[in-house]
N, C-alpha and C positions, 0 to 999 in steps of 0.2 A: 954132498952136504945139503944142497938145496932140495934134493929129492926127499930127504928125510923130513925136512920141515913141511913140504907139501903133503906128504903122506900123513904126518902127525896132524897137520891142520885139517885135512879131510877127515881123519878119524875123530878129531875133537868135535868137528861140526856134526858128524854123524851121531856121536855120543850125546851131544847137547840136544839135537833134534829128537833122538829117541827118548831122552830123559824128559823133555818137555811134553812129548806125546803121552808118555806113561803117566806123568802127573796130571795131565788134563783128563785122561781116561779115569784115573783114580778119583779125581774130584767129581766127575760125573757119576761114578758108581756109588760114592758115599753121600751124594746129595749136597755137596758143598756148592754154594752159589757165589758168584762174583759179587763185589760190592755194587756194581752197576745193576745187576739183576735184582738185588735186594732193594736198592733204592727205587728202582722202577716199580717193583711190586708194591712198595709202601706208599708211593705217591700217586698211584692210579686211582681214579674215582671208583666207587662201588658200582657193581653191575646194575643195569636198569631192571633186572628181574626181581629186585627186592630182596635178594638173599644176602647172607652175611659175607659172601666171598669178597675179599679185598677190603673189608671193613674191620675196624677195631671192634672187638666183641663188647657187648654191653657190660659184661663182667670186668673186662679190662678198663673200660671207661669209668666204671664205678670205683674200682681200686685206685685209679689215678686221681679221681675226684676226692676220694677220702684222704689220700696223701697230700693233695693240694690244699685241702681244708686245714690239715694239720700245720701247714706252714704259713697260714694267714697271720699277718702281723696283729699285735694287740692294739695298735692304734695306727691311724693314717691321717695325713693332712686333709683337712676339710676345705671347702670352697674359699673360706676366708683365711686359710693358712694355719689356723689353730688345729692342734691334734684332736682327733675324734676317736674315742674309745670304741673298740670292737667287742661286742657282746657275742661270744661264741657258744652261749648256752643253748641256743636253738639252731642246730646245723641246717635245718630245713629252710631257714630264711636265706641261706647262702646258696644252696644247691640250685642248679639249673637242669632242664631236661637233658636226657642222655644224648639225644641227637645234636643238641647245641654244644654240649661238652665235647662230643666227638669232633665236631667241626673246629672247635678251638684247639683241640689236640692236633688236628691235621694242619692247622695254620702254624702251630708251634713246631711241628716237624719241619716245615719249610724254613722257619726261622733258625732251627738248629742246623739245617743244611747250609744256610747262608753263613752262620757262625763258623761252621767247620771249614768253609771255603774262604774264611777271612773277609767276608763281604759285610762289614759292620753296618754300612749305610743301608744296604738292602734288608738286613735283619731288622734294623730299627724301623724302616718304612713298613715292613710287613706287620710288625707289632702295632705300630701306630694306626695303620689302616684297620686292623682288627678292632682295636679299642674304639676308634672313631665310628666304625660301623655299628658296633654294639651299643654305643651311646646314642647314635642317631635312631636306632630302632625304637627307643623309648619304651621298651617292654620290661627292662630289668630294674630292680631296686639298686640302691647304692651298695648294699651287701653283695648282691649277685654280680655287680660289675667288679667289685673288689675280688670276689671269688674267681671271676673270669681272668683277671690279671694274674692271680696266683696260679691258676690252672695252666695258663700259658707259660709262666715262668718255670713251674715244676716240669712241664712237658719238654721244654727246651733242654 
């Protein structure tokens, strides 16, 4: 009786090993990537040669910016706490350069990773650092800062 269990156990191990190898080979042949490979690819900085490899394309950034503009609130609290109306009739007042938008989306990706890992404090710290940095640059209007917040929120 023990002999049968040993033989079945050995056969089961051989079958599982074979099945795991076959699925790994199939994944490699179909181009399926593991989550770690995909996250690594998305979080690596762009190459220094100046090419688009590893970067979010300008078209993707523009699409995400358009969608983020559509979710801008109609009003937001001003410095004194009173609501300030948002005039969305001139979208160009809100938009920021593509490279800056790409940087914000990249930060938002890291915020999303923190959220997915249930690291709420890290996610909040990441967002607050972005906003504090953008405000400290003193190059953006209030509309552009509002847009930066929306772009981050949409990208997450």
